[in-house]
C-alpha positions in Angstrom: 5.1 24.9 5.9 6.8 26.9 3.4 9.7 24.7 2.0 13.0 26.5 1.8 15.1 23.6 0.2 17.8 24.9 -2.1 17.5 21.6 -4.0 13.9 22.2 -4.6 14.6 25.8 -5.8 17.5 24.8 -8.2 14.8 22.1 -9.5 12.3 24.7 -10.3 14.7 26.8 -12.1 15.7 23.7 -14.0 12.4 22.9 -15.1 11.6 26.3 -16.4 14.9 26.1 -18.3 14.0 22.8 -19.9 10.8 23.9 -21.1 11.7 23.9 -24.8 13.7 20.6 -24.9 12.4 17.9 -27.2 10.3 15.1 -25.5 10.6 11.8 -27.4 8.9 8.7 -25.8 10.8 5.4 -26.6 8.6 3.9 -29.0 11.3 2.8 -31.5 12.2 0.0 -29.1 8.8 -0.4 -27.6 10.1 -0.2 -24.1 8.4 2.0 -21.5 11.0 3.6 -18.9 9.6 3.9 -15.5 10.9 5.1 -12.1 10.4 3.7 -8.6 10.9 6.0 -5.8 11.3 3.3 -3.1 13.7 0.5 -3.1 11.8 -2.8 -3.4 13.1 -5.1 -1.0 12.4 -8.5 -2.5 10.4 -9.0 -6.0 8.7 -12.0 -4.3 5.3 -10.8 -3.7 4.8 -12.3 -0.5 8.0 -11.0 1.1 7.7 -7.1 0.7 5.1 -4.7 1.7 5.6 -1.9 -0.7 3.4 -0.3 -3.2 6.1 -0.9 -5.7 5.9 -4.8 -4.7 2.0 -4.6 -5.4 2.7 -3.2 -8.8 5.2 -5.9 -9.8 2.9 -8.3 -8.2 0.0 -7.5 -10.5 2.2 -7.4 -13.7 4.0 -10.8 -13.2 1.8 -13.1 -11.2 -1.9 -13.8 -11.2 -4.4 -14.7 -8.8 -7.4 -17.0 -8.8 -9.9 -14.1 -9.0 -9.6 -10.7 -10.4 -11.5 -7.4 -9.2 -12.2 -4.8 -11.9 -11.0 -1.6 -10.3 -13.6 0.5 -12.0 -16.9 -1.8 -11.6 -15.5 -3.7 -8.4 -16.9 -6.7 -10.2 -15.2 -10.0 -9.5 -14.1 -12.2 -12.3 -12.4 -15.4 -12.8 -8.7 -15.2 -13.7 -6.7 -18.4 -12.8 -9.9 -19.9 -11.7 -13.0 -20.3 -14.0 -15.6 -20.3 -11.3 -15.7 -20.7 -7.4 -18.5 -21.4 -4.9 -18.6 -21.8 -1.1 -19.0 -25.3 -0.1 -19.6 -24.4 3.5 -18.8 -21.2 5.7 -15.0 -22.1 5.7 -14.6 -23.9 2.4 -14.1 -22.3 -1.0 -13.9 -24.4 -4.3 -12.3 -23.3 -7.5 -12.6 -24.7 -11.0 -9.2 -23.8 -12.7 -8.6 -22.8 -16.0 -6.9 -25.3 -18.3 -4.0 -24.7 -20.9 -2.3 -22.0 -18.7 1.5 -22.1 -18.3 4.0 -20.3 -16.0 6.9 -18.0 -17.5 9.3 -21.0 -17.3 6.8 -23.5 -19.2 5.5 -25.1 -16.1 1.9 -26.0 -16.5 -0.3 -24.6 -14.1 -2.7 -26.8 -12.2 -4.2 -27.8 -8.7 -0.7 -28.4 -7.4 0.4 -25.0 -7.8 -2.6 -23.7 -5.8 -2.1 -26.4 -3.0 1.7 -25.6 -2.6 1.1 -21.9 -2.6 -1.4 -21.7 -0.3 0.0 -24.3 2.1 3.4 -22.4 2.1 2.1 -18.9 2.6 -0.4 -19.8 5.0 2.1 -21.5 7.4 3.3 -18.9 9.6 6.8 -20.3 9.8 7.2 -19.4 6.1 7.5 -15.8 7.3 5.2 -14.1 4.9 5.8 -10.3 5.3 2.3 -9.1 5.8 0.6 -12.0 7.7 -3.0 -10.5 7.5 -3.1 -11.2 3.8 -2.6 -14.9 4.2 -3.0 -16.1 7.7 -7.0 -16.4 7.4 -6.2 -19.7 5.2 -5.7 -23.0 6.9 -4.7 -25.2 3.9 -5.5 -26.2 0.2 -6.8 -29.5 -1.0 -6.5 -30.7 -4.4 -9.7 -32.6 -5.5 -8.3 -33.2 -9.3 -6.0 -31.6 -11.5 -8.1 -28.7 -11.8 -10.3 -28.5 -9.0 -9.0 -27.3 -5.5 -10.6 -26.3 -2.2 -9.1 -23.6 0.0 -10.0 -24.3 3.7 -10.3 -21.3 6.0 -9.2 -21.2 9.7 -12.7 -19.6 10.4 -15.4 -17.8 8.8 -13.9 -15.1 6.9 -16.2 -13.1 4.5 -13.4 -11.0 2.9 -11.8 -13.9 1.4 -12.9 -13.4 -2.1 -11.6 -9.8 -1.9 -8.2 -10.9 -0.7 -8.1 -13.6 -3.3 -8.4 -11.2 -6.0 -5.6 -9.1 -4.5 -2.5 -10.1 -2.6 -2.9 -13.7 -3.1 -0.8 -14.6 -6.3 -0.1 -18.4 -7.5 3.0 -19.5 -7.8 4.8 -22.5 -9.7 5.1 -25.4 -7.1 8.0 -27.2 -8.7 10.0 -24.0 -9.2 9.2 -22.5 -5.9 9.9 -25.7 -3.9 13.5 -25.4 -5.1 14.1 -21.6 -5.5 12.3 -20.5 -2.5 11.5 -16.7 -1.7 15.3 -15.8 -2.5 15.2 -17.4 -5.8 12.0 -16.1 -6.8 13.3 -12.7 -5.9 16.1 -12.8 -8.1 14.3 -14.9 -11.0 10.6 -14.2 -10.7 8.4 -16.8 -12.2 4.6 -16.1 -12.7 1.7 -16.7 -15.0 1.1 -12.9 -15.3 1.1 -10.7 -18.4 4.8 -9.6 -18.2 7.7 -11.9 -17.5 10.9 -10.7 -15.6 14.0 -10.9 -17.8 16.4 -9.1 -15.4 16.6 -8.2 -11.7 19.3 -6.1 -9.8 18.0 -6.2 -6.4 16.6 -2.9 -5.2 17.7 -1.1 -8.4 16.7 -2.3 -11.9 14.1 -4.6 -13.3 13.3 -5.5 -16.8 9.9 -6.9 -17.8 8.9 -8.4 -21.3 5.6 -9.0 -22.6 4.2 -12.5 -22.2 3.4 -13.5 -25.5 1.4 -16.5 -24.3 -0.6 -14.5 -21.9 -4.1 -16.5 -21.2 -7.5 -14.9 -21.6 -7.5 -12.8 -18.6 -9.6 -10.1 -17.2 -6.6 -7.9 -16.8 -6.4 -7.6 -20.4 -3.6 -8.4 -23.0 -0.2 -6.3 -22.7 0.5 -4.1 -25.9 3.9 -2.6 -24.8 6.7 -5.0 -25.5 9.0 -4.3 -22.5 9.0 -2.3 -19.4 12.4 -1.1 -17.9 12.0 -0.1 -14.2 14.7 1.6 -12.3 14.8 2.9 -8.8 15.5 6.6 -8.5 15.0 7.9 -4.8 15.3 11.6 -5.9 12.2 13.0 -7.4 14.4 15.9 -9.0 16.6 13.4 -10.7 13.5 11.7 -11.9 12.2 14.7 -13.4 15.4 15.7 -14.9 15.4 12.3 -16.8 12.0 12.7 -17.9 13.2 15.7 -19.7 16.2 14.1 -21.0 14.1 11.2 -22.4 15.6 8.4 -20.5 12.2 8.1 -18.5 8.8 7.9 -20.1 6.7 7.8 -16.7 7.3 8.8 -13.0 4.5 8.5 -10.4 3.9 9.6 -6.9 5.3 13.0 -7.9 5.0 15.9 -5.3 2.0 18.3 -6.1 4.3 21.3 -6.5 6.3 19.7 -9.1 3.4 18.1 -10.8 1.8 21.4 -11.2 4.8 22.9 -12.9 5.0 20.0 -15.4 1.6 20.2 -16.1 1.9 24.1 -17.1 4.6 23.1 -19.5 2.4 21.1 -22.1 5.1 18.6 -22.7 3.5 15.9 -20.4 0.4 14.5 -19.4 -0.2 14.8 -15.6 -2.8 12.7 -14.3 -3.9 13.1 -10.7 -6.1 10.1 -9.1 -7.3 9.4 -5.6 -6.0 6.3 -3.8 -6.8 4.2 -0.9 -3.7 4.9 1.0 -4.2 6.7 4.5 -1.6 8.7 6.2 -1.7 8.4 10.1 0.3 9.0 13.2 0.8 5.7 15.5 1.4 6.2 18.9 2.8 3.9 21.7 -0.4 3.6 23.7 0.4 0.0 24.9 4.0 1.3 26.1 5.7 -1.1 24.3 8.8 1.2 23.7 11.6 2.0 26.0 10.5 5.7 26.4 10.3 6.4 30.1 8.1 8.0 31.2 5.8 7.3 28.1 3.3 10.2 27.6 1.6 8.3 24.8 0.1 5.7 27.5 -2.3 8.5 28.5 -5.4 8.9 26.3 -5.1 12.9 27.1 -1.8 13.0 25.3 -3.0 11.2 22.4 -6.0 13.3 22.2 -3.7 16.4 22.4 -1.8 15.0 19.3 -5.0 14.8 17.4 -5.9 18.1 18.3 -2.5 19.8 17.6 -2.4 19.1 13.8 -4.1 21.3 11.3 -4.7 18.4 8.9 -6.7 20.4 6.2 -4.1 22.8 5.9 -1.7 20.0 5.2 -4.1 18.6 2.7 -4.7 22.0 0.9 -0.9 23.1 0.8 1.0 19.9 0.4 -1.1 17.1 -1.0 -3.7 19.0 -3.0 -5.4 17.0 -5.6 -8.3 14.6 -4.4 -6.7 14.1 -1.1 -9.3 14.8 1.9 -9.0 14.7 5.8 -9.5 11.1 7.2 -10.9 10.6 10.6 -11.0 6.9 10.6 -8.4 4.0 11.0 -9.4 2.8 7.5 -10.1 4.1 4.0 -14.0 5.4 3.8 -14.6 3.3 0.6 -13.7 0.1 2.5 -16.7 -2.1 3.6 -17.2 -1.7 7.0 -15.4 1.6 7.5 -18.2 3.5 9.4 -17.2 7.3 9.2 -20.2 8.2 11.3 -18.7 6.1 14.0 -15.4 7.9 14.4 -14.7 10.5 16.8 -13.1 13.4 15.1 -10.7 15.9 16.5 -10.7 19.4 15.2 -7.6 21.6 14.9 -7.3 23.2 18.5 -3.8 24.0 19.7 -5.1 25.6 22.9 -7.1 22.6 23.8 -4.1 20.4 23.0 -1.9 22.3 25.5 -4.7 22.1 28.2 -4.7 18.6 27.7 -1.1 18.1 27.9 -1.1 20.0 31.0 -3.8 18.1 32.5 -2.0 14.9 31.7 1.1 16.4 33.8 3.1 17.8 30.9 2.3 21.8 31.1 5.8 22.2 29.5 5.5 19.5 27.1 7.8 16.7 26.4 10.4 15.3 24.1 10.0 12.4 21.8 11.4 10.6 19.0 9.4 11.0 15.9 9.9 8.5 12.9 8.9 8.5 9.3 9.8 6.8 6.0 8.3 9.0 3.2 7.0 12.4 2.5 9.6 14.2 4.6 7.8 17.6 3.8 4.5 16.1 5.3 6.3 14.5 8.3 8.2 18.0 9.0 4.8 19.8 8.9 3.3 17.4 11.3 6.6 17.9 13.5 6.0 21.7 13.6 2.5 21.4 14.7 3.6 19.1 17.5 6.6 21.3 18.4 4.1 24.4 18.6 2.1 22.7 21.5 5.1 21.6 23.5 5.9 18.1 21.7 9.4 18.5 20.9 10.3 15.9 18.1 13.5 14.4 17.4 12.9 13.7 13.7 14.3 10.4 12.3 13.8 9.5 8.5 14.2 5.8 7.6 13.8 3.4 4.9 10.6 1.6 5.0 11.8 -1.7 5.7 14.0 -0.6 8.7 11.1 1.6 10.3 8.6 -1.6 9.9 11.2 -3.7 11.6 11.4 -1.0 14.4 7.6 -0.9 14.7 7.2 -4.8 14.8 9.7 -4.7 17.8 7.7 -2.0 19.5 10.6 0.6 19.7 8.9 3.4 18.1 7.1 5.8 20.4 5.6 8.2 17.4 5.7 7.9 13.9 4.0 9.1 10.5 3.1 6.0 8.6 0.9 5.1 5.6 -1.2 2.1 4.6 -2.7 1.5 1.2 -4.3 -1.9 2.3 -2.8 -3.8 -0.7 -5.9 -2.2 -2.5 -8.3 -4.4 -0.7 -11.5 -2.7 -0.5 -12.5 -4.2 3.0 -12.0 -2.5 6.5 -10.3 -5.6 7.7 -7.3 -5.1 5.4 -6.6 -1.9 7.4 -8.1 -1.6 10.9 -7.7 -5.3 11.6 -4.3 -5.2 10.4 -3.1 -2.9 13.1 -5.8 -3.7 16.0 -5.9 -7.2 16.5 -2.8 -7.7 18.9 -0.4 -8.3 16.0 3.4 -7.1 15.9 2.1 -3.8 14.3 -0.5 -3.2 17.1 0.7 -0.2 19.2 -2.4 -0.3 21.0 -3.2 -3.7 22.3 -6.8 -3.0 23.2 -8.9 -6.0 24.1 -12.2 -4.4 23.4 -11.0 -3.3 19.9 -9.7 -6.9 19.2 -13.2 -8.3 20.4 -15.2 -6.1 18.0 -13.1 -6.7 15.1 -12.8 -10.6 15.7 -16.7 -10.5 15.2 -16.6 -8.2 12.1 -13.9 -10.1 10.6 -15.7 -13.4 10.9 -19.2 -12.8 10.7 -21.0 -13.8 7.5 -23.8 -11.3 8.2 -22.9 -8.1 6.3 -25.1 -6.0 8.8 -23.1 -7.4 11.9 -20.1 -7.0 10.1 -20.9 -3.2 9.8 -22.2 -3.0 13.3 -19.1 -4.4 14.8 -16.4 -2.4 12.4 -18.4 0.6 13.9 -17.9 -0.3 17.5 -14.3 -0.9 16.8 -13.7 2.2 14.9 -15.6 4.3 17.7 -13.3 2.6 20.2 -10.2 3.3 18.5 -10.9 6.8 17.6 -12.4 7.7 21.1 -9.1 6.4 22.8 -7.3 8.2 20.1 -4.8 5.1 19.6 -4.0 6.8 16.3 -4.2 10.4 14.8 -5.5 9.7 11.2 -4.4 12.2 8.8 -5.4 12.2 5.1 -5.9 10.2 2.2 -3.4 10.3 -0.3 -3.7 11.0 -4.1 -1.2 10.0 -6.8 0.2 12.2 -9.4 1.3 10.2 -12.6 3.5 12.4 -15.0 4.3 10.7 -18.7 5.1 11.6 -22.1 2.4 12.8 -24.3 3.0 9.7 -26.5 1.9 7.3 -23.7 -1.7 6.4 -23.4 -2.6 5.6 -19.7 -5.7 6.1 -17.6 -4.8 5.5 -13.7 -7.3 3.8 -11.4 -8.1 4.7 -7.8 -6.4 1.9 -6.4 -2.7 3.0 -6.7 -1.7 0.1 -8.9 0.4 0.9 -12.0 -1.3 -1.4 -14.6 1.1 -1.9 -17.5 -1.7 -4.1 -19.3 -3.5 -1.0 -19.8 -0.6 1.2 -21.1 0.1 1.8 -24.7 1.6 4.2 -27.1 -0.5 6.9 -28.8 
């Protein structure tokens, strides 16, 4: 797993040579310069599914509810209070005196329009699981609204505190997702002043931000540029044109930490890396080895996940055995079948399945080429010859949704939703991203997702996790950690939910 990239070697030399360069944060203009690694396909938070989109969503828009990332306490945001009218109806009392960035007054009409739009499958919201549990919204009066659920969904409050943002009804009815993507309008702590799609975003402090539990922004302007190459990001950090980078690979973060010119903070995240296999036989691969449970188990045994964590991810990452993040409600680690690193057992299982000499397969990934290449090397060692293809996330997601991917290294951050339904139910309930299409998993998850009895939810998530791991529909890999690197003049404390919170950043 030693990396021999000439580019990285040059970068290491550049880092050592640049150690004495002056490091000046852009305090004079009160502008924080930040880099995104991945291109944000659409700023409209309902029409992207990337972590960068989550960061923008939390900065530009607000939800009815807010979950404190440290205490996990739910607090009112656009709503003052809420209550369950019955098992499928939530009533909200809305805050008064809040305006959107364009001056439009926030009231019940905005909630009704937003919910009814995103809950309609025809609207095409990117991640349906975030919204398809809602049936409709009903206006009671100007500042009272009810959200009707399709069925019992105990995780509703958690979802409403995360990916469900409220949009201005008058503006959105005219602008639509494309207009919102180019000229975003929310109630959040920062308003967007410029968008160059996929490349550059400029944010400015909302001077009229309401008394939100998110806190008041202190830095006046945030300038975000998409810079895919990490070495270029580091070079710009040294030159002074960037104040903060994140998702920095462990080896480069370690070098930067040793120099003393920057603060390097490592924080765990809810993101899980996993191998998805075409267990349902949706792809055109013929014959398709992944429809055989013995092959899928062989894949699980073939990879030394601990070595990858120890040598590549480092930090606070750990080996994961579940198709969800362990902190999520219902993610029962003790119900998961785990697979130790045993290449000989992997070879024996392949032979038993009729592949004594292995087989060749396309293998896709969209991020962390070094992790994917390490995984590929382990698979190659047991006879699974991988034809590796690196794609942009949006392109790979589309292929996955069409069922055209036999094997892929993917990740999921659950939109920072601390409930197992945000991950395991996203991928194992016969949706477009479900490569297993297992009826037993579907039945168990349906009970777990809809029961209002916490013990029953835990029981049925446990059953689903046992089934999914026993049949090795996935090969769960590891949890991610994130390295944040920023100038010493920047004061910031990252949180475990992998959300850059600009409201908590300030100059020292």
